[in-house]
Every structure is written in structure tokens, then in C-alpha cells.
C-alpha positions in Angstrom: -27.1 -100.9 7.7 -26.5 -104.3 8.2 -26.0 -104.8 4.4 -23.8 -101.9 4.1 -21.6 -103.5 6.6 -21.7 -106.9 4.9 -20.6 -105.0 1.6 -17.9 -103.2 3.4 -16.4 -106.2 4.9 -16.8 -108.2 1.7 -14.8 -105.7 -0.3 -12.5 -105.0 2.7 -9.2 -103.8 1.0 -10.9 -103.1 -2.6 -10.0 -99.6 -3.8 -11.7 -100.5 -7.2 -15.4 -100.0 -8.0 -18.0 -98.0 -6.3 -20.0 -97.5 -3.3 -23.2 -95.5 -2.8 -23.9 -92.6 -1.0 -26.2 -94.7 1.5 -23.4 -97.4 2.0 -21.0 -94.7 2.9 -23.4 -92.9 5.4 -24.8 -96.3 7.0 -21.2 -97.2 8.0 -20.4 -93.9 9.3 -23.4 -93.8 11.2 -22.9 -97.4 12.7 -19.4 -96.4 13.8 -20.9 -93.7 15.5 -23.6 -95.7 17.2 -20.8 -98.4 18.2 -18.2 -95.4 19.7 -21.3 -94.0 21.5 -23.0 -97.2 22.9 -19.4 -98.3 24.0 -18.7 -94.8 25.8 -22.2 -94.9 27.3 -21.6 -98.6 28.9 -18.0 -97.5 30.1 -19.4 -94.5 31.9 -22.3 -96.6 33.1 -20.2 -99.7 34.3 -16.6 -98.1 35.0 -15.4 -101.7 35.7 -16.3 -102.7 31.9 -13.9 -99.6 30.6 -10.9 -101.7 31.3 -12.4 -104.1 28.6 -14.1 -102.1 26.3 -11.4 -99.4 25.9 -9.1 -102.2 24.3 -11.7 -103.6 22.3 -12.7 -100.1 20.9 -9.1 -99.5 19.9 -8.9 -102.8 18.1 -12.1 -102.1 16.2 -10.9 -98.6 15.3 -7.5 -100.2 13.9 -9.6 -102.7 12.1 -11.9 -100.3 10.4 -8.8 -98.2 8.9 -8.5 -100.1 5.6 -11.9 -100.7 5.1 -13.0 -97.2 5.8 -10.2 -95.7 3.6 -11.6 -98.1 0.6 -14.8 -97.2 1.2 -14.2 -93.5 0.9 -12.3 -93.8 -2.2 -14.9 -96.2 -3.9 -17.3 -93.3 -2.8 -15.3 -90.9 -4.6 -15.5 -93.4 -7.9 -19.3 -93.3 -7.5 -19.2 -89.7 -8.0 -17.0 -90.2 -11.2 -13.8 -88.5 -9.4 -10.7 -90.1 -8.6 -10.0 -91.6 -5.2 -7.0 -89.0 -4.8 -9.5 -86.4 -4.0 -9.7 -87.8 -0.4 -6.4 -86.0 0.3 -8.4 -82.9 0.2 -9.6 -83.3 3.6 -5.8 -82.6 4.8 -6.1 -78.9 3.6 -6.5 -77.1 7.0 -9.6 -75.3 7.8 -11.7 -76.0 4.4 -10.6 -79.3 3.4 -13.2 -81.1 5.7 -16.0 -78.9 4.1 -15.1 -79.7 0.5 -14.8 -83.5 1.5 -18.1 -83.1 3.0 -19.8 -81.8 0.1 -18.0 -84.3 -2.2 -19.4 -87.2 0.1 -22.8 -85.9 0.1 -22.9 -85.4 -3.9 -25.4 -87.9 -5.5 -24.1 -91.0 -7.1 -23.9 -91.3 -10.9 -26.4 -93.5 -12.0 -24.9 -95.0 -15.0 -21.8 -96.9 -15.3 -18.7 -94.5 -15.2 -14.8 -95.0 -15.8 -14.6 -96.9 -12.4 -17.1 -99.5 -13.4 -20.0 -101.2 -11.3 -21.2 -100.4 -8.2 -19.6 -102.8 -5.3 
């Protein structure tokens, strides 16, 4: 998981290249765990919520660009355009189609989007 975050921040705003399925899901899992731990600590010690809430807000804002870049690189890894990310905005079914795309196995050979990042 640490290596996935290192690659994410190394390619902070790189929308070219490819990211593996495991990289995407490790980053997703890491973000869920960070949110869960922050919420748990805030609920356990309410005085810390004053400090933790703004930190989580800053972390969330800082993760917007690398998160979008990672999803676009993930789309490139399955040999589709990064514009397919916009499918997730289709009401009711968009998230299902996007989930299917994100779970699709990687294309092992080089494709038109180049090598893996």
C-alpha cells in the first residue's frame, strides 16, 4: 500500500501513462482507512475533532487531483480513454459501469497509452 501511495504522489498531476488495478484499489483502501481512523478518533475523543476535522478536509482537497489522475491512468491501463471517467455522472447506473471498468483486469502488454507508471 505504501508503494502505491509513493507512485501516486510521484505522479501527482500526471494524467498520462497507466496505473495498475492494485494501485488504484490500495489507494482507495488507504483513503477509506484514513477516514475511518480519523472518524473513530474524533468520536472517541471529541476534543480532538476540532483538530482532526480540518486536517481531513485539507487531506481530502489535496487528494482530488491525484485521485482523478489515478482514475484516468487506470482507464488507460485497460486501454480506454480517460474520458470514460465521466460515465460515473450518469444517474443510477453510472457508478455501476464505472465500478466494472475499475475492476477490469489490466492489459499486460504496452498499449496506445504507453507503459505503466
